[in-house]
PyMOL Python script that loads the backbone (N, CA, C, O; Angstrom):
from pymol import cmd

cmd.read_pdbstr("""\
ATOM      1  N   UNK A   1      59.877   0.975 -58.373  1.00  0.00           N
ATOM      2  CA  UNK A   1      59.489  -0.236 -57.689  1.00  0.00           C
ATOM      3  C   UNK A   1      59.504  -1.388 -58.686  1.00  0.00           C
ATOM      4  O   UNK A   1      59.048  -1.241 -59.820  1.00  0.00           O
ATOM      5  N   UNK A   2      60.035  -2.545 -58.256  1.00  0.00           N
ATOM      6  CA  UNK A   2      60.100  -3.696 -59.150  1.00  0.00           C
ATOM      7  C   UNK A   2      58.917  -4.620 -58.914  1.00  0.00           C
ATOM      8  O   UNK A   2      58.359  -4.676 -57.819  1.00  0.00           O
ATOM      9  N   UNK A   3      58.552  -5.333 -59.950  1.00  0.00           N
ATOM     10  CA  UNK A   3      57.438  -6.280 -59.854  1.00  0.00           C
ATOM     11  C   UNK A   3      57.887  -7.536 -59.123  1.00  0.00           C
ATOM     12  O   UNK A   3      59.050  -7.930 -59.206  1.00  0.00           O
ATOM     13  N   UNK A   4      56.975  -8.151 -58.417  1.00  0.00           N
ATOM     14  CA  UNK A   4      57.257  -9.389 -57.715  1.00  0.00           C
ATOM     15  C   UNK A   4      57.584 -10.488 -58.721  1.00  0.00           C
ATOM     16  O   UNK A   4      56.960 -10.565 -59.780  1.00  0.00           O
ATOM     17  N   UNK A   5      58.550 -11.331 -58.401  1.00  0.00           N
ATOM     18  CA  UNK A   5      58.964 -12.408 -59.290  1.00  0.00           C
ATOM     19  C   UNK A   5      58.241 -13.719 -58.989  1.00  0.00           C
ATOM     20  O   UNK A   5      58.470 -14.717 -59.672  1.00  0.00           O
ATOM     21  N   UNK A   6      57.374 -13.730 -57.981  1.00  0.00           N
ATOM     22  CA  UNK A   6      56.652 -14.951 -57.644  1.00  0.00           C
ATOM     23  C   UNK A   6      55.324 -14.592 -57.001  1.00  0.00           C
ATOM     24  O   UNK A   6      55.109 -13.463 -56.561  1.00  0.00           O
ATOM     25  N   UNK A   7      54.456 -15.559 -56.960  1.00  0.00           N
ATOM     26  CA  UNK A   7      53.149 -15.373 -56.321  1.00  0.00           C
ATOM     27  C   UNK A   7      52.825 -16.624 -55.524  1.00  0.00           C
ATOM     28  O   UNK A   7      53.264 -17.718 -55.878  1.00  0.00           O
ATOM     29  N   UNK A   8      52.064 -16.475 -54.457  1.00  0.00           N
ATOM     30  CA  UNK A   8      51.671 -17.627 -53.651  1.00  0.00           C
ATOM     31  C   UNK A   8      50.165 -17.614 -53.448  1.00  0.00           C
ATOM     32  O   UNK A   8      49.502 -16.584 -53.562  1.00  0.00           O
ATOM     33  N   UNK A   9      49.661 -18.784 -53.149  1.00  0.00           N
ATOM     34  CA  UNK A   9      48.254 -18.910 -52.829  1.00  0.00           C
ATOM     35  C   UNK A   9      48.096 -20.096 -51.886  1.00  0.00           C
ATOM     36  O   UNK A   9      48.784 -21.102 -52.054  1.00  0.00           O
ATOM     37  N   UNK A  10      47.232 -20.006 -50.929  1.00  0.00           N
ATOM     38  CA  UNK A  10      47.020 -21.106 -49.989  1.00  0.00           C
ATOM     39  C   UNK A  10      48.161 -21.253 -49.000  1.00  0.00           C
ATOM     40  O   UNK A  10      49.024 -20.383 -48.880  1.00  0.00           O
ATOM     41  N   UNK A  11      48.143 -22.361 -48.305  1.00  0.00           N
ATOM     42  CA  UNK A  11      49.154 -22.639 -47.292  1.00  0.00           C
ATOM     43  C   UNK A  11      50.242 -23.532 -47.881  1.00  0.00           C
ATOM     44  O   UNK A  11      49.947 -24.587 -48.444  1.00  0.00           O
ATOM     45  N   UNK A  12      51.454 -23.125 -47.756  1.00  0.00           N
ATOM     46  CA  UNK A  12      52.580 -23.936 -48.230  1.00  0.00           C
ATOM     47  C   UNK A  12      52.872 -25.032 -47.212  1.00  0.00           C
ATOM     48  O   UNK A  12      52.675 -24.825 -46.014  1.00  0.00           O
ATOM     49  N   UNK A  13      53.339 -26.200 -47.666  1.00  0.00           N
ATOM     50  CA  UNK A  13      53.709 -27.247 -46.713  1.00  0.00           C
ATOM     51  C   UNK A  13      54.918 -26.821 -45.893  1.00  0.00           C
ATOM     52  O   UNK A  13      55.741 -26.027 -46.349  1.00  0.00           O
ATOM     53  N   UNK A  14      55.017 -27.344 -44.705  1.00  0.00           N
ATOM     54  CA  UNK A  14      56.155 -27.028 -43.839  1.00  0.00           C
ATOM     55  C   UNK A  14      57.394 -27.797 -44.288  1.00  0.00           C
ATOM     56  O   UNK A  14      57.302 -28.857 -44.906  1.00  0.00           O
ATOM     57  N   UNK A  15      58.537 -27.239 -43.964  1.00  0.00           N
ATOM     58  CA  UNK A  15      59.798 -27.911 -44.245  1.00  0.00           C
ATOM     59  C   UNK A  15      59.973 -29.018 -43.212  1.00  0.00           C
ATOM     60  O   UNK A  15      59.956 -28.768 -42.007  1.00  0.00           O
ATOM     61  N   UNK A  16      60.140 -30.245 -43.700  1.00  0.00           N
ATOM     62  CA  UNK A  16      60.343 -31.387 -42.812  1.00  0.00           C
ATOM     63  C   UNK A  16      61.806 -31.483 -42.407  1.00  0.00           C
ATOM     64  O   UNK A  16      62.131 -31.700 -41.239  1.00  0.00           O
ATOM     65  N   UNK A  17      62.692 -31.318 -43.401  1.00  0.00           N
ATOM     66  CA  UNK A  17      64.122 -31.325 -43.100  1.00  0.00           C
ATOM     67  C   UNK A  17      64.889 -30.752 -44.281  1.00  0.00           C
ATOM     68  O   UNK A  17      64.385 -30.689 -45.402  1.00  0.00           O
ATOM     69  N   UNK A  18      66.120 -30.336 -44.003  1.00  0.00           N
ATOM     70  CA  UNK A  18      67.028 -29.831 -45.034  1.00  0.00           C
ATOM     71  C   UNK A  18      68.256 -30.737 -45.019  1.00  0.00           C
ATOM     72  O   UNK A  18      68.878 -30.952 -43.979  1.00  0.00           O
ATOM     73  N   UNK A  19      68.586 -31.258 -46.188  1.00  0.00           N
ATOM     74  CA  UNK A  19      69.772 -32.091 -46.323  1.00  0.00           C
ATOM     75  C   UNK A  19      70.820 -31.299 -47.082  1.00  0.00           C
ATOM     76  O   UNK A  19      70.492 -30.580 -48.026  1.00  0.00           O
ATOM     77  N   UNK A  20      72.073 -31.423 -46.683  1.00  0.00           N
ATOM     78  CA  UNK A  20      73.146 -30.697 -47.357  1.00  0.00           C
ATOM     79  C   UNK A  20      74.297 -31.644 -47.651  1.00  0.00           C
ATOM     80  O   UNK A  20      74.642 -32.497 -46.833  1.00  0.00           O
ATOM     81  N   UNK A  21      74.880 -31.484 -48.819  1.00  0.00           N
ATOM     82  CA  UNK A  21      76.066 -32.243 -49.207  1.00  0.00           C
ATOM     83  C   UNK A  21      77.164 -31.251 -49.562  1.00  0.00           C
ATOM     84  O   UNK A  21      76.915 -30.264 -50.255  1.00  0.00           O
ATOM     85  N   UNK A  22      78.363 -31.507 -49.093  1.00  0.00           N
ATOM     86  CA  UNK A  22      79.511 -30.673 -49.427  1.00  0.00           C
ATOM     87  C   UNK A  22      80.545 -31.558 -50.111  1.00  0.00           C
ATOM     88  O   UNK A  22      81.034 -32.514 -49.511  1.00  0.00           O
ATOM     89  N   UNK A  23      80.878 -31.251 -51.349  1.00  0.00           N
ATOM     90  CA  UNK A  23      81.900 -31.997 -52.082  1.00  0.00           C
ATOM     91  C   UNK A  23      83.190 -31.189 -52.040  1.00  0.00           C
ATOM     92  O   UNK A  23      83.187 -29.982 -52.278  1.00  0.00           O
ATOM     93  N   UNK A  24      84.287 -31.866 -51.736  1.00  0.00           N
ATOM     94  CA  UNK A  24      85.571 -31.174 -51.619  1.00  0.00           C
ATOM     95  C   UNK A  24      86.580 -31.715 -52.615  1.00  0.00           C
ATOM     96  O   UNK A  24      86.412 -32.796 -53.178  1.00  0.00           O
ATOM     97  N   UNK A  25      87.642 -30.925 -52.818  1.00  0.00           N
ATOM     98  CA  UNK A  25      88.705 -31.382 -53.701  1.00  0.00           C
ATOM     99  C   UNK A  25      89.754 -32.121 -52.877  1.00  0.00           C
ATOM    100  O   UNK A  25      89.589 -32.296 -51.669  1.00  0.00           O
ATOM    101  N   UNK A  26      90.833 -32.554 -53.528  1.00  0.00           N
ATOM    102  CA  UNK A  26      91.868 -33.337 -52.848  1.00  0.00           C
ATOM    103  C   UNK A  26      92.537 -32.563 -51.713  1.00  0.00           C
ATOM    104  O   UNK A  26      93.047 -33.168 -50.770  1.00  0.00           O
ATOM    105  N   UNK A  27      92.538 -31.230 -51.794  1.00  0.00           N
ATOM    106  CA  UNK A  27      93.146 -30.404 -50.755  1.00  0.00           C
ATOM    107  C   UNK A  27      92.183 -30.129 -49.603  1.00  0.00           C
ATOM    108  O   UNK A  27      92.561 -29.493 -48.619  1.00  0.00           O
ATOM    109  N   UNK A  28      90.941 -30.605 -49.718  1.00  0.00           N
ATOM    110  CA  UNK A  28      89.967 -30.405 -48.654  1.00  0.00           C
ATOM    111  C   UNK A  28      89.124 -29.148 -48.795  1.00  0.00           C
ATOM    112  O   UNK A  28      88.306 -28.854 -47.923  1.00  0.00           O
ATOM    113  N   UNK A  29      89.313 -28.398 -49.888  1.00  0.00           N
ATOM    114  CA  UNK A  29      88.512 -27.190 -50.108  1.00  0.00           C
ATOM    115  C   UNK A  29      87.140 -27.582 -50.638  1.00  0.00           C
ATOM    116  O   UNK A  29      87.034 -28.398 -51.554  1.00  0.00           O
ATOM    117  N   UNK A  30      86.100 -27.008 -50.069  1.00  0.00           N
ATOM    118  CA  UNK A  30      84.755 -27.295 -50.550  1.00  0.00           C
ATOM    119  C   UNK A  30      84.593 -26.692 -51.937  1.00  0.00           C
ATOM    120  O   UNK A  30      84.814 -25.498 -52.141  1.00  0.00           O
ATOM    121  N   UNK A  31      84.200 -27.542 -52.891  1.00  0.00           N
ATOM    122  CA  UNK A  31      84.074 -27.118 -54.279  1.00  0.00           C
ATOM    123  C   UNK A  31      82.631 -27.029 -54.753  1.00  0.00           C
ATOM    124  O   UNK A  31      82.335 -26.332 -55.723  1.00  0.00           O
ATOM    125  N   UNK A  32      81.728 -27.736 -54.067  1.00  0.00           N
ATOM    126  CA  UNK A  32      80.330 -27.727 -54.487  1.00  0.00           C
ATOM    127  C   UNK A  32      79.454 -28.030 -53.280  1.00  0.00           C
ATOM    128  O   UNK A  32      79.689 -29.002 -52.563  1.00  0.00           O
ATOM    129  N   UNK A  33      78.451 -27.201 -53.060  1.00  0.00           N
ATOM    130  CA  UNK A  33      77.471 -27.411 -51.984  1.00  0.00           C
ATOM    131  C   UNK A  33      76.120 -27.656 -52.615  1.00  0.00           C
ATOM    132  O   UNK A  33      75.754 -27.019 -53.603  1.00  0.00           O
ATOM    133  N   UNK A  34      75.390 -28.573 -52.041  1.00  0.00           N
ATOM    134  CA  UNK A  34      74.049 -28.871 -52.527  1.00  0.00           C
ATOM    135  C   UNK A  34      73.114 -28.955 -51.332  1.00  0.00           C
ATOM    136  O   UNK A  34      73.427 -29.599 -50.330  1.00  0.00           O
ATOM    137  N   UNK A  35      71.969 -28.304 -51.442  1.00  0.00           N
ATOM    138  CA  UNK A  35      70.945 -28.365 -50.401  1.00  0.00           C
ATOM    139  C   UNK A  35      69.674 -28.942 -50.998  1.00  0.00           C
ATOM    140  O   UNK A  35      69.260 -28.573 -52.097  1.00  0.00           O
ATOM    141  N   UNK A  36      69.071 -29.840 -50.266  1.00  0.00           N
ATOM    142  CA  UNK A  36      67.832 -30.479 -50.701  1.00  0.00           C
ATOM    143  C   UNK A  36      66.812 -30.286 -49.585  1.00  0.00           C
ATOM    144  O   UNK A  36      67.063 -30.665 -48.441  1.00  0.00           O
ATOM    145  N   UNK A  37      65.684 -29.708 -49.908  1.00  0.00           N
ATOM    146  CA  UNK A  37      64.640 -29.441 -48.914  1.00  0.00           C
ATOM    147  C   UNK A  37      63.530 -30.463 -49.087  1.00  0.00           C
ATOM    148  O   UNK A  37      63.003 -30.642 -50.185  1.00  0.00           O
ATOM    149  N   UNK A  38      63.178 -31.133 -47.994  1.00  0.00           N
ATOM    150  CA  UNK A  38      62.087 -32.107 -47.997  1.00  0.00           C
ATOM    151  C   UNK A  38      60.898 -31.455 -47.301  1.00  0.00           C
ATOM    152  O   UNK A  38      60.973 -31.097 -46.125  1.00  0.00           O
ATOM    153  N   UNK A  39      59.805 -31.306 -48.036  1.00  0.00           N
ATOM    154  CA  UNK A  39      58.603 -30.691 -47.482  1.00  0.00           C
ATOM    155  C   UNK A  39      57.720 -31.744 -46.817  1.00  0.00           C
ATOM    156  O   UNK A  39      57.750 -32.922 -47.172  1.00  0.00           O
ATOM    157  N   UNK A  40      56.947 -31.294 -45.859  1.00  0.00           N
ATOM    158  CA  UNK A  40      56.028 -32.170 -45.145  1.00  0.00           C
ATOM    159  C   UNK A  40      55.126 -32.902 -46.141  1.00  0.00           C
ATOM    160  O   UNK A  40      54.553 -32.281 -47.036  1.00  0.00           O
ATOM    161  N   UNK A  41      55.002 -34.210 -45.985  1.00  0.00           N
ATOM    162  CA  UNK A  41      54.173 -35.010 -46.873  1.00  0.00           C
ATOM    163  C   UNK A  41      54.929 -35.598 -48.053  1.00  0.00           C
ATOM    164  O   UNK A  41      54.392 -36.442 -48.770  1.00  0.00           O
ATOM    165  N   UNK A  42      56.165 -35.167 -48.266  1.00  0.00           N
ATOM    166  CA  UNK A  42      56.968 -35.682 -49.375  1.00  0.00           C
ATOM    167  C   UNK A  42      57.849 -36.829 -48.891  1.00  0.00           C
ATOM    168  O   UNK A  42      58.220 -36.888 -47.719  1.00  0.00           O
ATOM    169  N   UNK A  43      58.171 -37.721 -49.788  1.00  0.00           N
ATOM    170  CA  UNK A  43      59.086 -38.810 -49.484  1.00  0.00           C
ATOM    171  C   UNK A  43      60.509 -38.350 -49.773  1.00  0.00           C
ATOM    172  O   UNK A  43      60.794 -37.907 -50.886  1.00  0.00           O
ATOM    173  N   UNK A  44      61.403 -38.444 -48.804  1.00  0.00           N
ATOM    174  CA  UNK A  44      62.795 -38.092 -49.094  1.00  0.00           C
ATOM    175  C   UNK A  44      63.411 -39.088 -50.075  1.00  0.00           C
ATOM    176  O   UNK A  44      63.052 -40.265 -50.097  1.00  0.00           O
ATOM    177  N   UNK A  45      64.336 -38.594 -50.878  1.00  0.00           N
ATOM    178  CA  UNK A  45      65.030 -39.476 -51.814  1.00  0.00           C
ATOM    179  C   UNK A  45      66.061 -40.301 -51.056  1.00  0.00           C
ATOM    180  O   UNK A  45      66.577 -39.853 -50.032  1.00  0.00           O
ATOM    181  N   UNK A  46      66.367 -41.496 -51.543  1.00  0.00           N
ATOM    182  CA  UNK A  46      67.450 -42.267 -50.926  1.00  0.00           C
ATOM    183  C   UNK A  46      68.765 -41.493 -51.019  1.00  0.00           C
ATOM    184  O   UNK A  46      69.022 -40.808 -52.009  1.00  0.00           O
ATOM    185  N   UNK A  47      69.581 -41.606 -49.998  1.00  0.00           N
ATOM    186  CA  UNK A  47      70.839 -40.864 -49.917  1.00  0.00           C
ATOM    187  C   UNK A  47      71.714 -41.098 -51.150  1.00  0.00           C
ATOM    188  O   UNK A  47      72.199 -40.139 -51.750  1.00  0.00           O
ATOM    189  N   UNK A  48      71.920 -42.361 -51.533  1.00  0.00           N
ATOM    190  CA  UNK A  48      72.795 -42.658 -52.668  1.00  0.00           C
ATOM    191  C   UNK A  48      72.274 -42.055 -53.968  1.00  0.00           C
ATOM    192  O   UNK A  48      73.063 -41.622 -54.808  1.00  0.00           O
ATOM    193  N   UNK A  49      70.961 -42.023 -54.140  1.00  0.00           N
ATOM    194  CA  UNK A  49      70.372 -41.408 -55.333  1.00  0.00           C
ATOM    195  C   UNK A  49      70.700 -39.925 -55.367  1.00  0.00           C
ATOM    196  O   UNK A  49      71.073 -39.385 -56.408  1.00  0.00           O
ATOM    197  N   UNK A  50      70.558 -39.263 -54.210  1.00  0.00           N
ATOM    198  CA  UNK A  50      70.856 -37.834 -54.127  1.00  0.00           C
ATOM    199  C   UNK A  50      72.341 -37.588 -54.425  1.00  0.00           C
ATOM    200  O   UNK A  50      72.674 -36.668 -55.172  1.00  0.00           O
ATOM    201  N   UNK A  51      73.227 -38.394 -53.853  1.00  0.00           N
ATOM    202  CA  UNK A  51      74.664 -38.225 -54.083  1.00  0.00           C
ATOM    203  C   UNK A  51      74.989 -38.377 -55.564  1.00  0.00           C
ATOM    204  O   UNK A  51      75.737 -37.574 -56.122  1.00  0.00           O
ATOM    205  N   UNK A  52      74.432 -39.399 -56.200  1.00  0.00           N
ATOM    206  CA  UNK A  52      74.692 -39.612 -57.631  1.00  0.00           C
ATOM    207  C   UNK A  52      74.219 -38.422 -58.472  1.00  0.00           C
ATOM    208  O   UNK A  52      74.927 -37.989 -59.381  1.00  0.00           O
ATOM    209  N   UNK A  53      73.031 -37.892 -58.176  1.00  0.00           N
ATOM    210  CA  UNK A  53      72.502 -36.752 -58.920  1.00  0.00           C
ATOM    211  C   UNK A  53      73.356 -35.505 -58.712  1.00  0.00           C
ATOM    212  O   UNK A  53      73.619 -34.759 -59.655  1.00  0.00           O
ATOM    213  N   UNK A  54      73.786 -35.285 -57.474  1.00  0.00           N
ATOM    214  CA  UNK A  54      74.588 -34.096 -57.172  1.00  0.00           C
ATOM    215  C   UNK A  54      75.968 -34.211 -57.817  1.00  0.00           C
ATOM    216  O   UNK A  54      76.502 -33.216 -58.308  1.00  0.00           O
ATOM    217  N   UNK A  55      76.546 -35.399 -57.821  1.00  0.00           N
ATOM    218  CA  UNK A  55      77.833 -35.581 -58.506  1.00  0.00           C
ATOM    219  C   UNK A  55      77.708 -35.228 -59.985  1.00  0.00           C
ATOM    220  O   UNK A  55      78.578 -34.560 -60.543  1.00  0.00           O
ATOM    221  N   UNK A  56      76.628 -35.676 -60.615  1.00  0.00           N
ATOM    222  CA  UNK A  56      76.405 -35.359 -62.028  1.00  0.00           C
ATOM    223  C   UNK A  56      76.256 -33.851 -62.222  1.00  0.00           C
ATOM    224  O   UNK A  56      76.797 -33.297 -63.178  1.00  0.00           O
ATOM    225  N   UNK A  57      75.524 -33.180 -61.322  1.00  0.00           N
ATOM    226  CA  UNK A  57      75.364 -31.725 -61.432  1.00  0.00           C
ATOM    227  C   UNK A  57      76.708 -31.022 -61.289  1.00  0.00           C
ATOM    228  O   UNK A  57      77.005 -30.094 -62.041  1.00  0.00           O
ATOM    229  N   UNK A  58      77.526 -31.458 -60.327  1.00  0.00           N
ATOM    230  CA  UNK A  58      78.840 -30.845 -60.115  1.00  0.00           C
ATOM    231  C   UNK A  58      79.716 -31.023 -61.350  1.00  0.00           C
ATOM    232  O   UNK A  58      80.389 -30.085 -61.777  1.00  0.00           O
ATOM    233  N   UNK A  59      79.708 -32.216 -61.921  1.00  0.00           N
ATOM    234  CA  UNK A  59      80.508 -32.460 -63.128  1.00  0.00           C
ATOM    235  C   UNK A  59      80.049 -31.572 -64.282  1.00  0.00           C
ATOM    236  O   UNK A  59      80.873 -31.089 -65.060  1.00  0.00           O
ATOM    237  N   UNK A  60      78.743 -31.354 -64.396  1.00  0.00           N
ATOM    238  CA  UNK A  60      78.223 -30.461 -65.436  1.00  0.00           C
ATOM    239  C   UNK A  60      78.708 -29.031 -65.245  1.00  0.00           C
ATOM    240  O   UNK A  60      78.780 -28.265 -66.206  1.00  0.00           O
ATOM    241  N   UNK A  61      79.043 -28.665 -64.000  1.00  0.00           N
ATOM    242  CA  UNK A  61      79.580 -27.331 -63.704  1.00  0.00           C
ATOM    243  C   UNK A  61      81.103 -27.294 -63.830  1.00  0.00           C
ATOM    244  O   UNK A  61      81.724 -26.260 -63.584  1.00  0.00           O
ATOM    245  N   UNK A  62      81.702 -28.423 -64.212  1.00  0.00           N
ATOM    246  CA  UNK A  62      83.157 -28.483 -64.366  1.00  0.00           C
ATOM    247  C   UNK A  62      83.891 -28.776 -63.078  1.00  0.00           C
ATOM    248  O   UNK A  62      85.089 -28.511 -62.974  1.00  0.00           O
ATOM    249  N   UNK A  63      83.190 -29.322 -62.086  1.00  0.00           N
ATOM    250  CA  UNK A  63      83.783 -29.649 -60.788  1.00  0.00           C
ATOM    251  C   UNK A  63      83.890 -31.164 -60.706  1.00  0.00           C
ATOM    252  O   UNK A  63      82.929 -31.870 -61.008  1.00  0.00           O
ATOM    253  N   UNK A  64      85.054 -31.670 -60.300  1.00  0.00           N
ATOM    254  CA  UNK A  64      85.230 -33.108 -60.140  1.00  0.00           C
ATOM    255  C   UNK A  64      85.104 -33.438 -58.650  1.00  0.00           C
ATOM    256  O   UNK A  64      86.088 -33.350 -57.915  1.00  0.00           O
ATOM    257  N   UNK A  65      83.911 -33.816 -58.199  1.00  0.00           N
ATOM    258  CA  UNK A  65      83.710 -34.049 -56.771  1.00  0.00           C
ATOM    259  C   UNK A  65      84.406 -35.314 -56.277  1.00  0.00           C
ATOM    260  O   UNK A  65      84.452 -36.331 -56.970  1.00  0.00           O
ATOM    261  N   UNK A  66      84.942 -35.226 -55.069  1.00  0.00           N
ATOM    262  CA  UNK A  66      85.651 -36.361 -54.468  1.00  0.00           C
ATOM    263  C   UNK A  66      84.728 -37.126 -53.536  1.00  0.00           C
ATOM    264  O   UNK A  66      84.537 -38.330 -53.702  1.00  0.00           O
ATOM    265  N   UNK A  67      84.154 -36.439 -52.557  1.00  0.00           N
ATOM    266  CA  UNK A  67      83.361 -37.126 -51.539  1.00  0.00           C
ATOM    267  C   UNK A  67      82.415 -36.132 -50.880  1.00  0.00           C
ATOM    268  O   UNK A  67      82.801 -34.987 -50.646  1.00  0.00           O
ATOM    269  N   UNK A  68      81.177 -36.543 -50.573  1.00  0.00           N
ATOM    270  CA  UNK A  68      80.224 -35.608 -49.979  1.00  0.00           C
ATOM    271  C   UNK A  68      80.321 -35.486 -48.467  1.00  0.00           C
ATOM    272  O   UNK A  68      79.398 -34.948 -47.855  1.00  0.00           O
ATOM    273  N   UNK A  69      81.365 -35.946 -47.846  1.00  0.00           N
ATOM    274  CA  UNK A  69      81.478 -35.860 -46.370  1.00  0.00           C
ATOM    275  C   UNK A  69      82.345 -34.709 -45.950  1.00  0.00           C
ATOM    276  O   UNK A  69      82.546 -34.491 -44.755  1.00  0.00           O
TER     277      UNK A  69
END
""", "prot")
cmd.dss("prot")
cmd.show_as("cartoon", "prot")
cmd.util.cbc("prot")
cmd.orient("prot")
């Protein structure tokens, strides 16, 4: 039997929404997917801020993202 890798206590906030971005290459193949979960009570990040951060993450993985649509 393996040990648990996490522990919880109390009530977790509910998921308010899930945002997803898909970056594709010039041929239309999806090269990078990003999911952002907004929990109840949290302020969602501005869309452009999220896109800029995800583009930087993709580039760090060696992916040259074209567009998140």
